[in-house]
Every structure is written in structure tokens, then in C-alpha cells.
Backbone as CSV, one residue per row, in Angstrom:
resi,resn,N_x,N_y,N_z,CA_x,CA_y,CA_z,C_x,C_y,C_z
1,MET,-46.866,-44.682,-48.121,-46.090,-43.502,-48.296,-46.655,-42.129,-47.658
2,ALA,-48.029,-41.976,-47.957,-48.540,-40.862,-47.548,-48.772,-40.828,-45.918
3,GLN,-49.080,-42.055,-45.400,-49.240,-42.268,-43.984,-47.849,-41.810,-43.292
4,LYS,-46.695,-42.234,-43.782,-45.469,-41.887,-43.280,-45.210,-40.384,-43.366
5,MET,-45.465,-39.822,-44.588,-45.352,-38.424,-44.789,-46.310,-37.614,-43.802
6,ALA,-47.516,-38.057,-43.434,-48.338,-37.348,-42.523,-47.546,-37.290,-41.065
7,ARG,-47.132,-38.402,-40.760,-46.448,-38.466,-39.501,-45.199,-37.490,-39.442
8,GLU,-44.363,-37.484,-40.505,-43.225,-36.826,-40.724,-43.562,-35.217,-40.551
9,PHE,-44.613,-34.754,-41.370,-45.025,-33.349,-41.438,-45.461,-32.880,-40.027
10,VAL,-46.204,-33.721,-39.393,-46.700,-33.500,-38.111,-45.499,-33.173,-37.106
11,LYS,-44.536,-34.138,-37.188,-43.349,-33.967,-36.419,-42.581,-32.807,-36.692
12,LYS,-42.315,-32.451,-38.004,-41.545,-31.389,-38.388,-42.092,-29.957,-38.023
13,THR,-43.351,-29.869,-37.916,-44.064,-28.651,-37.782,-43.770,-28.209,-36.260
14,GLY,-43.781,-29.067,-35.331,-43.582,-28.621,-33.965,-44.662,-27.721,-33.485
15,CYS,-44.384,-26.807,-32.663,-45.269,-25.858,-32.201,-45.212,-24.553,-33.091
16,SER,-46.448,-24.149,-33.432,-46.572,-23.123,-34.240,-47.752,-22.252,-33.827
17,LYS,-47.787,-21.000,-34.214,-49.001,-20.178,-33.968,-50.173,-20.195,-34.923
18,LYS,-49.854,-20.975,-35.947,-50.891,-21.015,-36.956,-51.121,-22.495,-37.344
19,ALA,-51.995,-22.757,-38.288,-52.354,-24.110,-38.598,-51.121,-24.608,-39.580
20,LEU,-51.131,-25.965,-39.676,-50.158,-26.612,-40.715,-51.033,-26.497,-41.895
21,VAL,-50.479,-25.943,-43.031,-51.049,-25.854,-44.306,-50.339,-26.618,-45.307
22,LEU,-51.064,-27.533,-45.928,-50.537,-28.183,-47.060,-51.043,-27.847,-48.373
23,ALA,-50.276,-27.208,-49.204,-50.832,-26.727,-50.605,-50.486,-27.785,-51.719
24,LEU,-51.497,-28.450,-52.193,-51.295,-29.520,-53.216,-51.448,-28.911,-54.551
25,GLU,-50.494,-29.273,-55.500,-50.718,-28.744,-56.852,-50.385,-29.870,-57.861
26,GLY,-51.054,-29.815,-59.025,-50.784,-30.844,-59.956,-52.089,-31.161,-60.852
27,ASP,-51.814,-31.789,-61.945,-53.002,-32.026,-62.951,-53.944,-32.913,-62.320
28,LEU,-55.178,-32.823,-63.036,-56.195,-33.656,-62.832,-55.831,-35.154,-62.801
29,GLY,-56.317,-35.825,-61.815,-55.833,-37.317,-61.754,-54.285,-37.448,-61.385
30,GLY,-53.704,-36.497,-60.868,-52.380,-36.591,-60.503,-52.046,-37.126,-59.123
31,GLY,-53.067,-37.516,-58.254,-52.859,-38.320,-56.987,-53.040,-37.440,-55.824
32,LYS,-53.613,-36.227,-55.851,-53.726,-35.325,-54.605,-54.744,-35.942,-53.750
33,THR,-55.782,-36.395,-54.255,-56.799,-36.979,-53.320,-56.419,-38.236,-52.701
34,THR,-55.721,-39.051,-53.616,-55.273,-40.337,-53.125,-54.128,-40.190,-52.015
35,PHE,-53.350,-39.176,-52.234,-52.326,-38.796,-51.179,-53.007,-38.409,-49.876
36,LEU,-54.028,-37.626,-49.992,-54.805,-37.255,-48.824,-55.450,-38.216,-48.017
37,GLN,-55.911,-39.266,-48.798,-56.569,-40.388,-48.221,-55.534,-41.216,-47.297
38,GLY,-54.369,-41.296,-47.727,-53.211,-41.950,-47.020,-52.887,-41.088,-45.904
39,PHE,-52.805,-39.841,-46.078,-52.436,-38.863,-45.069,-53.448,-38.882,-44.033
40,ALA,-54.707,-38.961,-44.324,-55.843,-38.923,-43.273,-55.711,-40.427,-42.459
41,ARG,-55.359,-41.330,-43.201,-55.149,-42.680,-42.515,-54.027,-42.535,-41.486
42,GLY,-52.989,-41.833,-41.841,-51.828,-41.688,-40.997,-52.313,-40.848,-39.735
43,LEU,-53.278,-40.051,-39.883,-53.871,-39.312,-38.658,-54.888,-40.116,-37.961
44,LYS,-55.199,-41.340,-38.403,-56.152,-42.288,-37.811,-57.574,-41.724,-38.019
45,ILE,-57.815,-40.997,-39.137,-59.139,-40.489,-39.343,-59.951,-41.757,-39.973
46,LYS,-61.051,-42.071,-39.540,-61.838,-43.330,-39.876,-62.653,-42.902,-41.068
47,GLU,-63.117,-41.808,-41.245,-64.163,-41.431,-42.228,-63.495,-41.510,-43.641
48,LYS,-64.367,-41.860,-44.682,-63.977,-41.906,-46.045,-63.546,-40.557,-46.556
49,ILE,-62.281,-40.365,-47.040,-61.871,-39.187,-47.660,-62.190,-39.127,-49.111
50,LEU,-62.992,-38.235,-49.522,-63.309,-38.033,-50.897,-63.101,-36.635,-51.309
51,SER,-62.692,-36.285,-52.459,-62.471,-34.898,-52.919,-63.799,-34.104,-52.690
52,PRO,-63.770,-33.032,-51.982,-65.001,-32.157,-51.769,-65.060,-31.188,-52.924
53,THR,-65.157,-31.612,-54.054,-65.141,-30.734,-55.205,-66.327,-29.842,-55.240
54,PHE,-67.589,-30.381,-54.866,-68.776,-29.736,-54.927,-69.052,-28.962,-53.551
55,VAL,-68.677,-29.520,-52.445,-68.947,-28.852,-51.200,-67.752,-27.899,-50.718
56,ILE,-66.720,-28.073,-51.431,-65.450,-27.402,-51.336,-64.661,-27.621,-50.112
57,MET,-65.338,-27.888,-48.938,-64.579,-28.070,-47.750,-65.111,-29.180,-46.819
58,LYS,-64.340,-30.085,-46.271,-64.790,-30.942,-45.189,-63.915,-30.904,-44.057
59,LYS,-64.533,-31.142,-42.834,-63.572,-31.014,-41.660,-63.750,-32.394,-40.990
60,PHE,-62.611,-32.898,-40.409,-62.495,-34.222,-39.731,-61.819,-33.994,-38.452
61,LYS,-62.330,-34.708,-37.480,-61.636,-34.719,-36.063,-60.486,-35.754,-36.159
62,ILE,-59.408,-35.295,-35.558,-58.097,-36.149,-35.538,-58.098,-36.901,-34.264
63,ARG,-57.905,-38.192,-34.266,-57.768,-38.995,-33.055,-56.656,-38.509,-32.265
64,VAL,-56.760,-38.369,-30.981,-55.805,-37.853,-30.078,-54.535,-38.812,-30.123
65,ASP,-54.753,-40.060,-30.276,-53.539,-41.026,-30.291,-52.997,-41.171,-31.593
66,SER,-53.358,-40.307,-32.621,-52.752,-40.433,-33.890,-51.302,-39.860,-34.085
67,CYS,-50.870,-39.031,-33.037,-49.540,-38.458,-33.191,-48.851,-38.717,-31.894
68,SER,-47.723,-38.127,-31.701,-46.925,-38.260,-30.458,-47.741,-37.528,-29.379
69,ASP,-47.369,-37.616,-28.198,-47.915,-37.048,-26.978,-47.984,-35.561,-27.172
70,SER,-47.072,-34.904,-27.931,-47.019,-33.509,-28.147,-47.929,-32.970,-29.157
71,CYS,-48.745,-33.899,-29.790,-49.508,-33.567,-30.969,-50.514,-32.449,-30.452
72,ARG,-50.558,-31.463,-31.245,-51.438,-30.430,-30.919,-52.569,-30.154,-31.890
73,PHE,-52.673,-31.028,-32.974,-53.712,-30.933,-33.971,-55.049,-31.561,-33.429
74,VAL,-56.163,-30.935,-33.788,-57.449,-31.547,-33.437,-58.294,-31.759,-34.622
75,TYR,-58.101,-30.854,-35.627,-58.956,-30.939,-36.742,-58.070,-31.110,-38.134
76,PHE,-58.596,-31.682,-39.099,-58.137,-31.985,-40.427,-59.137,-31.323,-41.353
77,TYR,-58.840,-30.239,-42.156,-59.625,-29.704,-43.131,-59.132,-30.056,-44.496
78,HIS,-60.099,-30.536,-45.286,-59.671,-30.930,-46.653,-60.550,-30.091,-47.545
79,ILE,-59.762,-29.185,-48.382,-60.421,-28.137,-49.215,-60.034,-28.343,-50.620
80,ASP,-61.027,-28.344,-51.517,-60.767,-28.484,-52.840,-61.106,-27.276,-53.702
81,CYS,-60.200,-26.752,-54.300,-60.380,-25.390,-54.955,-60.497,-25.507,-56.490
82,TYR,-60.894,-26.575,-57.026,-61.008,-26.911,-58.347,-61.997,-26.024,-58.976
83,ARG,-63.061,-25.717,-58.377,-64.160,-24.973,-59.069,-64.030,-23.507,-58.662
84,ILE,-63.214,-23.103,-57.820,-62.934,-21.640,-57.336,-62.579,-20.832,-58.468
85,LYS,-63.279,-19.797,-58.792,-62.850,-18.791,-59.806,-61.972,-17.651,-59.156
86,ASN,-62.325,-17.140,-57.972,-61.617,-16.103,-57.252,-61.205,-16.554,-55.812
87,PRO,-59.884,-16.311,-55.598,-59.577,-16.711,-54.275,-60.440,-16.263,-53.107
88,LYS,-61.000,-15.109,-53.219,-61.847,-14.601,-52.185,-63.002,-15.296,-51.847
89,GLU,-63.432,-16.262,-52.726,-64.428,-17.170,-52.404,-64.194,-18.040,-51.153
90,ILE,-63.059,-18.339,-50.986,-62.530,-19.166,-49.911,-62.711,-18.392,-48.604
91,LEU,-62.496,-17.054,-48.675,-62.591,-16.396,-47.317,-63.861,-16.405,-46.751
92,ASN,-64.915,-16.684,-47.462,-66.326,-16.815,-46.933,-66.564,-18.139,-46.171
93,LEU,-65.567,-19.030,-46.273,-65.690,-20.345,-45.510,-64.951,-20.280,-44.187
94,GLY,-64.486,-19.027,-43.934,-63.873,-18.985,-42.552,-62.439,-19.295,-42.662
95,TRP,-61.762,-19.045,-43.893,-60.506,-19.375,-44.112,-59.422,-18.797,-43.180
96,LYS,-59.570,-17.418,-42.885,-58.575,-16.848,-42.000,-58.640,-17.547,-40.602
97,GLU,-59.772,-17.670,-40.058,-59.970,-18.301,-38.654,-59.324,-19.772,-38.771
98,ILE,-59.658,-20.571,-39.876,-59.135,-21.974,-39.932,-57.717,-21.915,-39.933
99,THR,-57.078,-21.067,-40.770,-55.591,-21.145,-41.055,-54.823,-20.467,-39.835
100,ASN,-55.578,-19.650,-38.985,-54.874,-19.050,-37.875,-54.868,-19.960,-36.614
101,ASN,-55.693,-20.972,-36.712,-55.866,-21.883,-35.600,-54.729,-22.962,-35.560
102,PRO,-53.815,-22.923,-34.526,-52.675,-23.891,-34.593,-53.152,-25.428,-34.196
103,GLN,-54.508,-25.536,-34.100,-54.885,-26.878,-33.823,-55.358,-27.550,-35.113
104,ASN,-55.230,-26.865,-36.290,-55.670,-27.433,-37.544,-54.575,-27.711,-38.392
105,ILE,-54.831,-28.911,-39.250,-54.178,-29.242,-40.385,-55.059,-28.878,-41.595
106,VAL,-54.606,-28.071,-42.537,-55.415,-27.664,-43.694,-54.844,-28.142,-44.847
107,ALA,-55.350,-29.017,-45.573,-54.920,-29.592,-46.969,-55.724,-28.919,-48.024
108,VAL,-55.103,-28.338,-48.896,-55.672,-27.573,-50.043,-55.345,-28.132,-51.413
109,GLU,-56.367,-28.841,-52.102,-56.180,-29.329,-53.466,-56.357,-28.149,-54.397
110,TRP,-55.543,-28.191,-55.429,-55.563,-27.063,-56.526,-55.265,-25.738,-55.709
111,ALA,-54.298,-25.798,-54.864,-53.836,-24.558,-54.098,-53.509,-23.397,-54.950
112,ASP,-52.933,-23.716,-56.157,-52.478,-22.728,-57.143,-53.546,-21.741,-57.493
113,LYS,-54.807,-22.143,-57.231,-56.007,-21.233,-57.535,-56.189,-20.282,-56.488
114,ILE,-55.682,-20.549,-55.451,-55.759,-19.568,-54.156,-54.515,-18.954,-53.638
115,ARG,-53.443,-19.113,-54.571,-52.012,-18.800,-54.137,-52.023,-17.422,-53.446
116,LYS,-52.728,-16.449,-53.777,-52.712,-15.081,-53.300,-53.084,-15.087,-51.752
117,ILE,-53.872,-16.040,-51.345,-54.304,-15.961,-49.947,-53.707,-17.000,-49.064
118,LEU,-52.918,-17.869,-49.683,-52.164,-18.816,-48.870,-51.271,-18.355,-47.865
119,PRO,-51.124,-18.765,-46.696,-50.215,-18.238,-45.731,-48.714,-18.235,-46.238
120,LYS,-47.926,-17.380,-45.779,-46.549,-17.591,-46.141,-45.834,-18.859,-45.680
121,LYS,-46.195,-19.336,-44.510,-45.685,-20.489,-44.000,-46.529,-21.792,-44.349
122,LYS,-46.129,-22.461,-45.370,-46.956,-23.689,-45.838,-46.060,-24.792,-46.310
123,ILE,-46.472,-25.977,-46.568,-45.825,-26.972,-47.316,-46.498,-27.124,-48.562
124,ILE,-45.720,-27.003,-49.736,-46.220,-27.140,-51.087,-45.724,-28.453,-51.461
125,ILE,-46.802,-29.206,-52.038,-46.562,-30.564,-52.552,-47.074,-30.602,-53.977
126,LYS,-46.035,-30.900,-54.883,-46.361,-30.782,-56.355,-46.324,-32.229,-56.851
127,PHE,-47.403,-32.570,-57.541,-47.676,-33.916,-58.159,-47.386,-33.825,-59.721
128,LYS,-46.569,-34.715,-60.103,-46.261,-34.819,-61.525,-46.387,-36.231,-62.085
129,PHE,-46.908,-36.407,-63.168,-47.117,-37.721,-63.854,-45.630,-38.240,-64.226
130,VAL,-45.306,-39.470,-63.718,-44.165,-40.159,-64.313,-44.669,-41.193,-65.450
131,ASN,-45.669,-41.809,-65.140,-46.363,-42.761,-66.070,-47.926,-43.010,-65.401
132,LYS,-48.448,-43.975,-66.162,-49.896,-44.274,-65.700,-50.094,-44.450,-64.208
133,ASN,-49.181,-45.209,-63.582,-49.265,-45.553,-62.317,-48.268,-45.070,-61.344
134,THR,-47.453,-44.002,-61.770,-46.396,-43.504,-60.872,-46.597,-41.944,-60.931
135,ARG,-46.361,-41.298,-59.752,-46.177,-39.876,-59.669,-44.971,-39.380,-58.984
136,ARG,-44.472,-38.382,-59.284,-43.296,-37.898,-58.554,-43.805,-36.628,-57.822
137,LEU,-43.525,-36.652,-56.394,-43.961,-35.678,-55.363,-42.671,-34.778,-55.111
138,THR,-42.892,-33.536,-55.364,-41.876,-32.568,-54.898,-42.356,-31.702,-53.757
139,THR,-41.671,-31.598,-52.617,-42.136,-30.888,-51.492,-41.394,-29.664,-51.251
140,TYR,-41.861,-28.532,-50.906,-41.158,-27.375,-50.570,-41.719,-26.669,-49.339
141,PHE,-40.784,-26.531,-48.355,-41.078,-26.099,-47.085,-40.903,-24.560,-46.888
């Protein structure tokens, strides 16, 4: 499912002057990292995707053949804001440069913690527990 969503998000965004930002929100264990693992596979990223809770951010190269011929994305940034106390902490990681670059896809776990600095144009994905093995994802464009 996440791989298919990755392809659909990339198609829907078309040309933009800024990065594609995915803002993931939900409870601990809600499936955010699992979703991003499938999303990264959909972009044909070979590296193992783990939640960067302690390093906060990881950067991955997107394979050129992962999207259509018109794919403009070069890098996938995985950011985990679980330990963030103040949204301004993210600014020190080059947040503005990263989100202003149209060659980037930026996925932010615990995005509600940095809501004040998220770009206006983003895709919000909310994760809700249905039961032990099932989650409901709601997407807002």
C-alpha cells in the first residue's frame, strides 16, 4: 500500500517550486515508520529505513528510475521530531533549505510537534489505530 501511495504522491505533485512535504501524525506504534519503509521501497531506496529518533534526520538518494521520466526528485529526507521540544530546533538542520528545494521529498514523523514551521503546501497523513494489526490512514492535501 505505501509503495503505491509513494508513486501516487509523486505523480500528483507534478512540478513545484518547493519540496514535497509529508507530515505524518499519530500515536506511538501507529505505523508511521512502517509506512515510510514502504514509501522508500516505492522510491527504490535500497538502504534500510529506521526511525531516526536519535539522529533526528536521515537523507537518502532516490534512484532515477524510481519514478516516471518527469520525476524531479533526487533526495528523500526522513525526519523524526519525537524528541523535539521546540520547532526552532529543526531550523538548525537546514530545514528551510531542505523544504525549499523542489528536488526533495521530506517525510516528517511527529509533524504535529513542528506544525508552526511546516510549509503551507504539504500532505498530512494521520494514522489511527483500528485494532492491533490495522491502522486507518487519513490524508489531507
